[in-house]
mmCIF file of the C-alpha atoms, coordinates in Angstrom:
data_MODEL
# 
_entry.id   MODEL 
# 
loop_
_atom_site.group_PDB 
_atom_site.id 
_atom_site.type_symbol 
_atom_site.label_atom_id 
_atom_site.label_alt_id 
_atom_site.label_comp_id 
_atom_site.label_asym_id 
_atom_site.label_entity_id 
_atom_site.label_seq_id 
_atom_site.pdbx_PDB_ins_code 
_atom_site.Cartn_x 
_atom_site.Cartn_y 
_atom_site.Cartn_z 
_atom_site.occupancy 
_atom_site.B_iso_or_equiv 
_atom_site.pdbx_formal_charge 
_atom_site.auth_seq_id 
_atom_site.auth_comp_id 
_atom_site.auth_asym_id 
_atom_site.auth_atom_id 
_atom_site.pdbx_PDB_model_num 
ATOM 1   C CA . MET A 1 1   ? 20.962  -6.691  -6.288  1.00 0.00 ? 1   MET A CA 1 
ATOM 2   C CA . GLU A 1 2   ? 20.416  -4.350  -9.238  1.00 0.00 ? 2   GLU A CA 1 
ATOM 3   C CA . THR A 1 3   ? 17.276  -6.310  -10.089 1.00 0.00 ? 3   THR A CA 1 
ATOM 4   C CA . LEU A 1 4   ? 15.995  -5.969  -6.539  1.00 0.00 ? 4   LEU A CA 1 
ATOM 5   C CA . SER A 1 5   ? 16.759  -2.252  -6.537  1.00 0.00 ? 5   SER A CA 1 
ATOM 6   C CA . PHE A 1 6   ? 14.855  -1.888  -9.816  1.00 0.00 ? 6   PHE A CA 1 
ATOM 7   C CA . LEU A 1 7   ? 11.834  -3.794  -8.458  1.00 0.00 ? 7   LEU A CA 1 
ATOM 8   C CA . ASN A 1 8   ? 11.795  -1.649  -5.311  1.00 0.00 ? 8   ASN A CA 1 
ATOM 9   C CA . SER A 1 9   ? 11.934  1.476   -7.476  1.00 0.00 ? 9   SER A CA 1 
ATOM 10  C CA . ILE A 1 10  ? 8.936   0.485   -9.586  1.00 0.00 ? 10  ILE A CA 1 
ATOM 11  C CA . LYS A 1 11  ? 7.100   -0.493  -6.386  1.00 0.00 ? 11  LYS A CA 1 
ATOM 12  C CA . LEU A 1 12  ? 7.319   3.212   -5.527  1.00 0.00 ? 12  LEU A CA 1 
ATOM 13  C CA . TYR A 1 13  ? 6.991   4.895   -8.925  1.00 0.00 ? 13  TYR A CA 1 
ATOM 14  C CA . ILE A 1 14  ? 4.090   2.873   -10.368 1.00 0.00 ? 14  ILE A CA 1 
ATOM 15  C CA . PRO A 1 15  ? 1.728   3.776   -7.470  1.00 0.00 ? 15  PRO A CA 1 
ATOM 16  C CA . LEU A 1 16  ? 2.847   7.428   -7.619  1.00 0.00 ? 16  LEU A CA 1 
ATOM 17  C CA . PHE A 1 17  ? 2.179   7.552   -11.351 1.00 0.00 ? 17  PHE A CA 1 
ATOM 18  C CA . LEU A 1 18  ? -1.197  5.804   -11.091 1.00 0.00 ? 18  LEU A CA 1 
ATOM 19  C CA . LEU A 1 19  ? -2.327  7.925   -8.127  1.00 0.00 ? 19  LEU A CA 1 
ATOM 20  C CA . THR A 1 20  ? -1.523  11.071  -10.109 1.00 0.00 ? 20  THR A CA 1 
ATOM 21  C CA . ILE A 1 21  ? -3.574  9.713   -13.032 1.00 0.00 ? 21  ILE A CA 1 
ATOM 22  C CA . PHE A 1 22  ? -6.458  8.830   -10.685 1.00 0.00 ? 22  PHE A CA 1 
ATOM 23  C CA . PHE A 1 23  ? -6.369  12.313  -9.157  1.00 0.00 ? 23  PHE A CA 1 
ATOM 24  C CA . ILE A 1 24  ? -6.530  13.943  -12.593 1.00 0.00 ? 24  ILE A CA 1 
ATOM 25  C CA . GLN A 1 25  ? -9.348  11.586  -13.660 1.00 0.00 ? 25  GLN A CA 1 
ATOM 26  C CA . LYS A 1 26  ? -11.334 12.446  -10.544 1.00 0.00 ? 26  LYS A CA 1 
ATOM 27  C CA . ILE A 1 27  ? -10.953 16.194  -11.115 1.00 0.00 ? 27  ILE A CA 1 
ATOM 28  C CA . ARG A 1 28  ? -11.765 16.040  -14.832 1.00 0.00 ? 28  ARG A CA 1 
ATOM 29  C CA . THR A 1 29  ? -14.547 13.456  -14.963 1.00 0.00 ? 29  THR A CA 1 
ATOM 30  C CA . ASN A 1 30  ? -15.414 13.009  -11.255 1.00 0.00 ? 30  ASN A CA 1 
ATOM 31  C CA . GLU A 1 31  ? -14.831 9.285   -11.725 1.00 0.00 ? 31  GLU A CA 1 
ATOM 32  C CA . ILE A 1 32  ? -11.953 6.836   -11.524 1.00 0.00 ? 32  ILE A CA 1 
ATOM 33  C CA . LYS A 1 33  ? -12.290 3.897   -13.866 1.00 0.00 ? 33  LYS A CA 1 
ATOM 34  C CA . ILE A 1 34  ? -12.584 0.658   -11.965 1.00 0.00 ? 34  ILE A CA 1 
ATOM 35  C CA . LYS A 1 35  ? -10.494 -1.128  -14.615 1.00 0.00 ? 35  LYS A CA 1 
ATOM 36  C CA . SER A 1 36  ? -7.630  1.269   -13.867 1.00 0.00 ? 36  SER A CA 1 
ATOM 37  C CA . LEU A 1 37  ? -7.939  0.555   -10.136 1.00 0.00 ? 37  LEU A CA 1 
ATOM 38  C CA . LYS A 1 38  ? -7.937  -3.205  -10.701 1.00 0.00 ? 38  LYS A CA 1 
ATOM 39  C CA . PHE A 1 39  ? -4.918  -2.863  -12.999 1.00 0.00 ? 39  PHE A CA 1 
ATOM 40  C CA . GLY A 1 40  ? -3.092  -0.936  -10.273 1.00 0.00 ? 40  GLY A CA 1 
ATOM 41  C CA . ILE A 1 41  ? -3.957  -3.520  -7.616  1.00 0.00 ? 41  ILE A CA 1 
ATOM 42  C CA . PHE A 1 42  ? -2.883  -6.513  -9.708  1.00 0.00 ? 42  PHE A CA 1 
ATOM 43  C CA . SER A 1 43  ? 0.294   -4.720  -10.850 1.00 0.00 ? 43  SER A CA 1 
ATOM 44  C CA . LEU A 1 44  ? 1.334   -3.992  -7.271  1.00 0.00 ? 44  LEU A CA 1 
ATOM 45  C CA . ILE A 1 45  ? 0.581   -7.515  -6.078  1.00 0.00 ? 45  ILE A CA 1 
ATOM 46  C CA . ALA A 1 46  ? 2.630   -8.867  -9.010  1.00 0.00 ? 46  ALA A CA 1 
ATOM 47  C CA . ILE A 1 47  ? 5.550   -6.591  -8.071  1.00 0.00 ? 47  ILE A CA 1 
ATOM 48  C CA . PHE A 1 48  ? 5.375   -7.676  -4.413  1.00 0.00 ? 48  PHE A CA 1 
ATOM 49  C CA . LEU A 1 49  ? 5.381   -11.320 -5.453  1.00 0.00 ? 49  LEU A CA 1 
ATOM 50  C CA . LEU A 1 50  ? 8.315   -10.750 -7.828  1.00 0.00 ? 50  LEU A CA 1 
ATOM 51  C CA . ILE A 1 51  ? 10.313  -9.086  -5.051  1.00 0.00 ? 51  ILE A CA 1 
ATOM 52  C CA . SER A 1 52  ? 9.584   -11.947 -2.637  1.00 0.00 ? 52  SER A CA 1 
ATOM 53  C CA . PHE A 1 53  ? 10.348  -14.670 -5.201  1.00 0.00 ? 53  PHE A CA 1 
ATOM 54  C CA . TYR A 1 54  ? 13.501  -12.965 -6.432  1.00 0.00 ? 54  TYR A CA 1 
ATOM 55  C CA . SER A 1 55  ? 14.800  -12.318 -2.890  1.00 0.00 ? 55  SER A CA 1 
ATOM 56  C CA . THR A 1 56  ? 14.164  -15.944 -1.936  1.00 0.00 ? 56  THR A CA 1 
ATOM 57  C CA . PHE A 1 57  ? 15.799  -17.290 -5.105  1.00 0.00 ? 57  PHE A CA 1 
ATOM 58  C CA . ALA A 1 58  ? 18.818  -14.956 -4.880  1.00 0.00 ? 58  ALA A CA 1 
ATOM 59  C CA . THR A 1 59  ? 19.394  -15.787 -1.210  1.00 0.00 ? 59  THR A CA 1 
ATOM 60  C CA . TYR A 1 60  ? 19.145  -19.531 -1.905  1.00 0.00 ? 60  TYR A CA 1 
ATOM 61  C CA . ASN A 1 61  ? 21.743  -19.293 -4.683  1.00 0.00 ? 61  ASN A CA 1 
ATOM 62  C CA . LEU A 1 62  ? 24.021  -17.158 -2.519  1.00 0.00 ? 62  LEU A CA 1 
ATOM 63  C CA . TRP A 1 63  ? 23.838  -19.557 0.400   1.00 0.00 ? 63  TRP A CA 1 
ATOM 64  C CA . LYS A 1 64  ? 24.317  -22.552 -1.889  1.00 0.00 ? 64  LYS A CA 1 
ATOM 65  C CA . ILE A 1 65  ? 27.831  -21.459 -2.898  1.00 0.00 ? 65  ILE A CA 1 
ATOM 66  C CA . ASP A 1 66  ? 28.908  -20.440 0.615   1.00 0.00 ? 66  ASP A CA 1 
ATOM 67  C CA . PRO A 1 67  ? 30.866  -23.200 2.453   1.00 0.00 ? 67  PRO A CA 1 
ATOM 68  C CA . PHE A 1 68  ? 29.030  -22.545 5.725   1.00 0.00 ? 68  PHE A CA 1 
ATOM 69  C CA . SER A 1 69  ? 25.503  -21.446 4.794   1.00 0.00 ? 69  SER A CA 1 
ATOM 70  C CA . LYS A 1 70  ? 25.033  -24.313 2.302   1.00 0.00 ? 70  LYS A CA 1 
ATOM 71  C CA . PHE A 1 71  ? 24.522  -26.544 5.339   1.00 0.00 ? 71  PHE A CA 1 
ATOM 72  C CA . LEU A 1 72  ? 21.475  -24.439 6.280   1.00 0.00 ? 72  LEU A CA 1 
ATOM 73  C CA . LEU A 1 73  ? 19.736  -25.492 3.054   1.00 0.00 ? 73  LEU A CA 1 
ATOM 74  C CA . PRO A 1 74  ? 17.920  -28.713 2.157   1.00 0.00 ? 74  PRO A CA 1 
ATOM 75  C CA . PRO A 1 75  ? 18.838  -31.565 2.225   1.00 0.00 ? 75  PRO A CA 1 
ATOM 76  C CA . TYR A 1 76  ? 21.108  -30.712 5.218   1.00 0.00 ? 76  TYR A CA 1 
ATOM 77  C CA . GLU A 1 77  ? 18.540  -28.542 6.992   1.00 0.00 ? 77  GLU A CA 1 
ATOM 78  C CA . GLU A 1 78  ? 14.874  -28.782 6.008   1.00 0.00 ? 78  GLU A CA 1 
ATOM 79  C CA . ALA A 1 79  ? 13.190  -25.966 7.939   1.00 0.00 ? 79  ALA A CA 1 
ATOM 80  C CA . TYR A 1 80  ? 15.707  -23.190 8.572   1.00 0.00 ? 80  TYR A CA 1 
ATOM 81  C CA . PHE A 1 81  ? 15.796  -21.613 5.098   1.00 0.00 ? 81  PHE A CA 1 
ATOM 82  C CA . TYR A 1 82  ? 11.992  -21.704 4.709   1.00 0.00 ? 82  TYR A CA 1 
ATOM 83  C CA . GLY A 1 83  ? 11.566  -19.947 8.045   1.00 0.00 ? 83  GLY A CA 1 
ATOM 84  C CA . TYR A 1 84  ? 14.227  -17.395 7.135   1.00 0.00 ? 84  TYR A CA 1 
ATOM 85  C CA . ALA A 1 85  ? 12.678  -16.731 3.713   1.00 0.00 ? 85  ALA A CA 1 
ATOM 86  C CA . PHE A 1 86  ? 9.195   -16.311 5.183   1.00 0.00 ? 86  PHE A CA 1 
ATOM 87  C CA . SER A 1 87  ? 10.244  -13.900 7.927   1.00 0.00 ? 87  SER A CA 1 
ATOM 88  C CA . HIS A 1 88  ? 12.502  -11.818 5.654   1.00 0.00 ? 88  HIS A CA 1 
ATOM 89  C CA . PHE A 1 89  ? 10.826  -11.925 2.230   1.00 0.00 ? 89  PHE A CA 1 
ATOM 90  C CA . TRP A 1 90  ? 7.207   -13.073 2.564   1.00 0.00 ? 90  TRP A CA 1 
ATOM 91  C CA . GLN A 1 91  ? 5.841   -11.957 5.935   1.00 0.00 ? 91  GLN A CA 1 
ATOM 92  C CA . SER A 1 92  ? 5.637   -8.283  4.919   1.00 0.00 ? 92  SER A CA 1 
ATOM 93  C CA . PHE A 1 93  ? 3.682   -9.249  1.792   1.00 0.00 ? 93  PHE A CA 1 
ATOM 94  C CA . PHE A 1 94  ? 1.036   -11.113 3.807   1.00 0.00 ? 94  PHE A CA 1 
ATOM 95  C CA . VAL A 1 95  ? 0.824   -8.286  6.363   1.00 0.00 ? 95  VAL A CA 1 
ATOM 96  C CA . ILE A 1 96  ? 0.273   -5.722  3.591   1.00 0.00 ? 96  ILE A CA 1 
ATOM 97  C CA . ILE A 1 97  ? -2.435  -7.874  1.994   1.00 0.00 ? 97  ILE A CA 1 
ATOM 98  C CA . LEU A 1 98  ? -4.138  -8.349  5.380   1.00 0.00 ? 98  LEU A CA 1 
ATOM 99  C CA . VAL A 1 99  ? -4.042  -4.622  6.214   1.00 0.00 ? 99  VAL A CA 1 
ATOM 100 C CA . SER A 1 100 ? -5.258  -3.614  2.745   1.00 0.00 ? 100 SER A CA 1 
ATOM 101 C CA . THR A 1 101 ? -8.083  -6.144  2.821   1.00 0.00 ? 101 THR A CA 1 
ATOM 102 C CA . SER A 1 102 ? -9.144  -5.034  6.303   1.00 0.00 ? 102 SER A CA 1 
ATOM 103 C CA . TRP A 1 103 ? -9.208  -1.394  5.168   1.00 0.00 ? 103 TRP A CA 1 
ATOM 104 C CA . ALA A 1 104 ? -11.241 -2.305  2.072   1.00 0.00 ? 104 ALA A CA 1 
ATOM 105 C CA . VAL A 1 105 ? -13.735 -4.261  4.213   1.00 0.00 ? 105 VAL A CA 1 
ATOM 106 C CA . PHE A 1 106 ? -14.048 -1.287  6.589   1.00 0.00 ? 106 PHE A CA 1 
ATOM 107 C CA . LEU A 1 107 ? -14.702 1.059   3.638   1.00 0.00 ? 107 LEU A CA 1 
ATOM 108 C CA . HIS A 1 108 ? -17.239 -1.384  2.184   1.00 0.00 ? 108 HIS A CA 1 
ATOM 109 C CA . LEU A 1 109 ? -19.139 -1.497  5.480   1.00 0.00 ? 109 LEU A CA 1 
ATOM 110 C CA . ALA A 1 110 ? -18.968 2.320   5.760   1.00 0.00 ? 110 ALA A CA 1 
ATOM 111 C CA . ARG A 1 111 ? -20.274 2.572   2.202   1.00 0.00 ? 111 ARG A CA 1 
ATOM 112 C CA . LYS A 1 112 ? -23.261 0.367   3.018   1.00 0.00 ? 112 LYS A CA 1 
ATOM 113 C CA . ARG A 1 113 ? -23.959 2.274   6.222   1.00 0.00 ? 113 ARG A CA 1 
ATOM 114 C CA . THR A 1 114 ? -23.873 5.691   4.535   1.00 0.00 ? 114 THR A CA 1 
ATOM 115 C CA . GLN A 1 115 ? -25.763 4.379   1.481   1.00 0.00 ? 115 GLN A CA 1 
ATOM 116 C CA . ASP A 1 116 ? -23.093 5.609   -0.977  1.00 0.00 ? 116 ASP A CA 1 
ATOM 117 C CA . ARG A 1 117 ? -23.250 9.223   0.259   1.00 0.00 ? 117 ARG A CA 1 
ATOM 118 C CA . ILE A 1 118 ? -19.511 9.409   1.054   1.00 0.00 ? 118 ILE A CA 1 
ATOM 119 C CA . LEU A 1 119 ? -18.178 6.265   -0.575  1.00 0.00 ? 119 LEU A CA 1 
ATOM 120 C CA . ASP A 1 120 ? -18.977 4.274   -3.672  1.00 0.00 ? 120 ASP A CA 1 
ATOM 121 C CA . LYS A 1 121 ? -17.666 0.984   -5.051  1.00 0.00 ? 121 LYS A CA 1 
ATOM 122 C CA . ASN A 1 122 ? -14.687 2.670   -6.714  1.00 0.00 ? 122 ASN A CA 1 
ATOM 123 C CA . GLU A 1 123 ? -13.580 4.223   -3.417  1.00 0.00 ? 123 GLU A CA 1 
ATOM 124 C CA . VAL A 1 124 ? -13.433 0.756   -1.855  1.00 0.00 ? 124 VAL A CA 1 
ATOM 125 C CA . TYR A 1 125 ? -11.065 -0.393  -4.621  1.00 0.00 ? 125 TYR A CA 1 
ATOM 126 C CA . LEU A 1 126 ? -9.119  2.862   -4.296  1.00 0.00 ? 126 LEU A CA 1 
ATOM 127 C CA . GLY A 1 127 ? -8.792  2.290   -0.550  1.00 0.00 ? 127 GLY A CA 1 
ATOM 128 C CA . PHE A 1 128 ? -7.373  -1.172  -1.161  1.00 0.00 ? 128 PHE A CA 1 
ATOM 129 C CA . PHE A 1 129 ? -4.942  0.222   -3.749  1.00 0.00 ? 129 PHE A CA 1 
ATOM 130 C CA . THR A 1 130 ? -3.743  3.109   -1.572  1.00 0.00 ? 130 THR A CA 1 
ATOM 131 C CA . ALA A 1 131 ? -3.226  0.840   1.454   1.00 0.00 ? 131 ALA A CA 1 
ATOM 132 C CA . LEU A 1 132 ? -1.338  -1.601  -0.762  1.00 0.00 ? 132 LEU A CA 1 
ATOM 133 C CA . SER A 1 133 ? 0.774   1.263   -2.130  1.00 0.00 ? 133 SER A CA 1 
ATOM 134 C CA . VAL A 1 134 ? 1.909   2.680   1.201   1.00 0.00 ? 134 VAL A CA 1 
ATOM 135 C CA . GLY A 1 135 ? 2.403   -0.682  2.919   1.00 0.00 ? 135 GLY A CA 1 
ATOM 136 C CA . PHE A 1 136 ? 2.872   -1.250  6.620   1.00 0.00 ? 136 PHE A CA 1 
ATOM 137 C CA . PRO A 1 137 ? 3.638   0.458   9.006   1.00 0.00 ? 137 PRO A CA 1 
ATOM 138 C CA . ALA A 1 138 ? 3.241   3.474   6.669   1.00 0.00 ? 138 ALA A CA 1 
ATOM 139 C CA . PHE A 1 139 ? -0.481  2.666   6.663   1.00 0.00 ? 139 PHE A CA 1 
ATOM 140 C CA . ILE A 1 140 ? -0.716  4.219   10.154  1.00 0.00 ? 140 ILE A CA 1 
ATOM 141 C CA . PRO A 1 141 ? 0.394   7.756   9.155   1.00 0.00 ? 141 PRO A CA 1 
ATOM 142 C CA . TYR A 1 142 ? -1.587  7.308   5.919   1.00 0.00 ? 142 TYR A CA 1 
ATOM 143 C CA . LEU A 1 143 ? -4.764  6.967   8.010   1.00 0.00 ? 143 LEU A CA 1 
ATOM 144 C CA . PHE A 1 144 ? -3.994  9.992   10.188  1.00 0.00 ? 144 PHE A CA 1 
ATOM 145 C CA . ILE A 1 145 ? -3.165  12.185  7.181   1.00 0.00 ? 145 ILE A CA 1 
ATOM 146 C CA . LEU A 1 146 ? -6.246  10.937  5.299   1.00 0.00 ? 146 LEU A CA 1 
ATOM 147 C CA . PHE A 1 147 ? -8.643  11.834  8.121   1.00 0.00 ? 147 PHE A CA 1 
ATOM 148 C CA . PHE A 1 148 ? -6.894  15.178  8.700   1.00 0.00 ? 148 PHE A CA 1 
ATOM 149 C CA . ILE A 1 149 ? -7.282  16.162  5.023   1.00 0.00 ? 149 ILE A CA 1 
ATOM 150 C CA . PHE A 1 150 ? -10.863 14.892  5.032   1.00 0.00 ? 150 PHE A CA 1 
ATOM 151 C CA . ALA A 1 151 ? -11.690 16.896  8.181   1.00 0.00 ? 151 ALA A CA 1 
ATOM 152 C CA . MET A 1 152 ? -10.140 20.052  6.661   1.00 0.00 ? 152 MET A CA 1 
ATOM 153 C CA . GLN A 1 153 ? -12.247 19.553  3.524   1.00 0.00 ? 153 GLN A CA 1 
ATOM 154 C CA . GLN A 1 154 ? -15.374 19.212  5.645   1.00 0.00 ? 154 GLN A CA 1 
ATOM 155 C CA . ILE A 1 155 ? -14.575 22.361  7.644   1.00 0.00 ? 155 ILE A CA 1 
ATOM 156 C CA . ILE A 1 156 ? -13.955 24.389  4.471   1.00 0.00 ? 156 ILE A CA 1 
ATOM 157 C CA . ASN A 1 157 ? -17.092 22.963  2.870   1.00 0.00 ? 157 ASN A CA 1 
ATOM 158 C CA . ILE A 1 158 ? -19.415 23.662  5.804   1.00 0.00 ? 158 ILE A CA 1 
ATOM 159 C CA . ILE A 1 159 ? -17.984 26.762  7.501   1.00 0.00 ? 159 ILE A CA 1 
ATOM 160 C CA . ILE A 1 160 ? -16.398 28.697  4.624   1.00 0.00 ? 160 ILE A CA 1 
ATOM 161 C CA . LEU A 1 161 ? -18.347 27.610  1.544   1.00 0.00 ? 161 LEU A CA 1 
ATOM 162 C CA . LYS A 1 162 ? -21.597 27.056  3.493   1.00 0.00 ? 162 LYS A CA 1 
ATOM 163 C CA . LYS A 1 163 ? -22.311 23.804  1.653   1.00 0.00 ? 163 LYS A CA 1 
ATOM 164 C CA . THR A 1 164 ? -24.129 20.852  3.176   1.00 0.00 ? 164 THR A CA 1 
ATOM 165 C CA . THR A 1 165 ? -23.352 18.301  0.474   1.00 0.00 ? 165 THR A CA 1 
ATOM 166 C CA . PRO A 1 166 ? -21.115 15.490  1.768   1.00 0.00 ? 166 PRO A CA 1 
ATOM 167 C CA . ILE A 1 167 ? -17.451 15.502  0.764   1.00 0.00 ? 167 ILE A CA 1 
ATOM 168 C CA . ILE A 1 168 ? -16.222 12.474  -1.183  1.00 0.00 ? 168 ILE A CA 1 
ATOM 169 C CA . ILE A 1 169 ? -13.210 10.846  0.465   1.00 0.00 ? 169 ILE A CA 1 
ATOM 170 C CA . THR A 1 170 ? -11.413 10.082  -2.834  1.00 0.00 ? 170 THR A CA 1 
ATOM 171 C CA . HIS A 1 171 ? -9.164  13.151  -2.859  1.00 0.00 ? 171 HIS A CA 1 
ATOM 172 C CA . SER A 1 172 ? -8.145  12.581  0.757   1.00 0.00 ? 172 SER A CA 1 
ATOM 173 C CA . MET A 1 173 ? -7.145  8.969   0.071   1.00 0.00 ? 173 MET A CA 1 
ATOM 174 C CA . ILE A 1 174 ? -5.099  9.866   -2.999  1.00 0.00 ? 174 ILE A CA 1 
ATOM 175 C CA . LEU A 1 175 ? -3.327  12.861  -1.442  1.00 0.00 ? 175 LEU A CA 1 
ATOM 176 C CA . SER A 1 176 ? -2.589  10.977  1.767   1.00 0.00 ? 176 SER A CA 1 
ATOM 177 C CA . ALA A 1 177 ? -1.108  8.038   -0.161  1.00 0.00 ? 177 ALA A CA 1 
ATOM 178 C CA . ILE A 1 178 ? 1.064   10.369  -2.293  1.00 0.00 ? 178 ILE A CA 1 
ATOM 179 C CA . ILE A 1 179 ? 2.371   12.181  0.811   1.00 0.00 ? 179 ILE A CA 1 
ATOM 180 C CA . VAL A 1 180 ? 3.221   8.893   2.527   1.00 0.00 ? 180 VAL A CA 1 
ATOM 181 C CA . LEU A 1 181 ? 4.840   7.413   -0.581  1.00 0.00 ? 181 LEU A CA 1 
ATOM 182 C CA . ILE A 1 182 ? 7.124   10.445  -0.888  1.00 0.00 ? 182 ILE A CA 1 
ATOM 183 C CA . TRP A 1 183 ? 7.881   11.122  2.798   1.00 0.00 ? 183 TRP A CA 1 
ATOM 184 C CA . GLY A 1 184 ? 6.868   7.824   4.400   1.00 0.00 ? 184 GLY A CA 1 
ATOM 185 C CA . ASN A 1 185 ? 10.317  6.799   5.652   1.00 0.00 ? 185 ASN A CA 1 
ATOM 186 C CA . GLU A 1 186 ? 10.851  10.157  7.352   1.00 0.00 ? 186 GLU A CA 1 
ATOM 187 C CA . ILE A 1 187 ? 7.377   10.050  8.929   1.00 0.00 ? 187 ILE A CA 1 
ATOM 188 C CA . ILE A 1 188 ? 7.902   6.474   10.156  1.00 0.00 ? 188 ILE A CA 1 
ATOM 189 C CA . ALA A 1 189 ? 11.276  7.369   11.676  1.00 0.00 ? 189 ALA A CA 1 
ATOM 190 C CA . ARG A 1 190 ? 9.970   10.617  13.189  1.00 0.00 ? 190 ARG A CA 1 
ATOM 191 C CA . PHE A 1 191 ? 7.132   8.892   15.054  1.00 0.00 ? 191 PHE A CA 1 
ATOM 192 C CA . GLY A 1 192 ? 9.088   5.782   16.043  1.00 0.00 ? 192 GLY A CA 1 
ATOM 193 C CA . LEU A 1 193 ? 7.109   3.377   13.880  1.00 0.00 ? 193 LEU A CA 1 
ATOM 194 C CA . THR A 1 194 ? 10.212  1.601   12.570  1.00 0.00 ? 194 THR A CA 1 
ATOM 195 C CA . VAL A 1 195 ? 9.804   -1.059  15.264  1.00 0.00 ? 195 VAL A CA 1 
ATOM 196 C CA . LEU A 1 196 ? 6.583   -2.179  13.556  1.00 0.00 ? 196 LEU A CA 1 
ATOM 197 C CA . LYS A 1 197 ? 8.327   -3.047  10.295  1.00 0.00 ? 197 LYS A CA 1 
ATOM 198 C CA . VAL A 1 198 ? 8.145   -6.703  9.302   1.00 0.00 ? 198 VAL A CA 1 
# 
């Protein structure tokens, strides 16, 4: 269980650390290196897979030594453990990948439609990474917070600063992801999104 607790901790702290680095990079150089984004994505996927594999392996070993639950394992029972492992340890991983991919596809299509005025290739990768970081159902408040921050930036840019140049969405994505990573559980509970957890 200590191993699982450690893996869950780095699942939180690695994205927070990388998002802070990305934010600083964007402010200093106005660019986030795509290699850094890919590293973040692959690191998170690796952590998710480790958590799923470890949870499955640990549960199998625990059940194997129990006089009752050992009969729920192969060769006594072929399907039960696989179904249990998928619904408890793997389903959330596939949901997160699906949600993150869908968000990245949406951003890619928006990028093509706006001809890179609001989004560029790096923002598509960043969108995938931020969605992967917050997970599901935290992705829902992440979206609301993202568009709220983005709208506030646009209002300040147009009404107060009198600028007509489009606002890049990068800062909104990073800040929204950081907020959700830190306060996600409270937000999910507050708005009754716990029922959507898988």
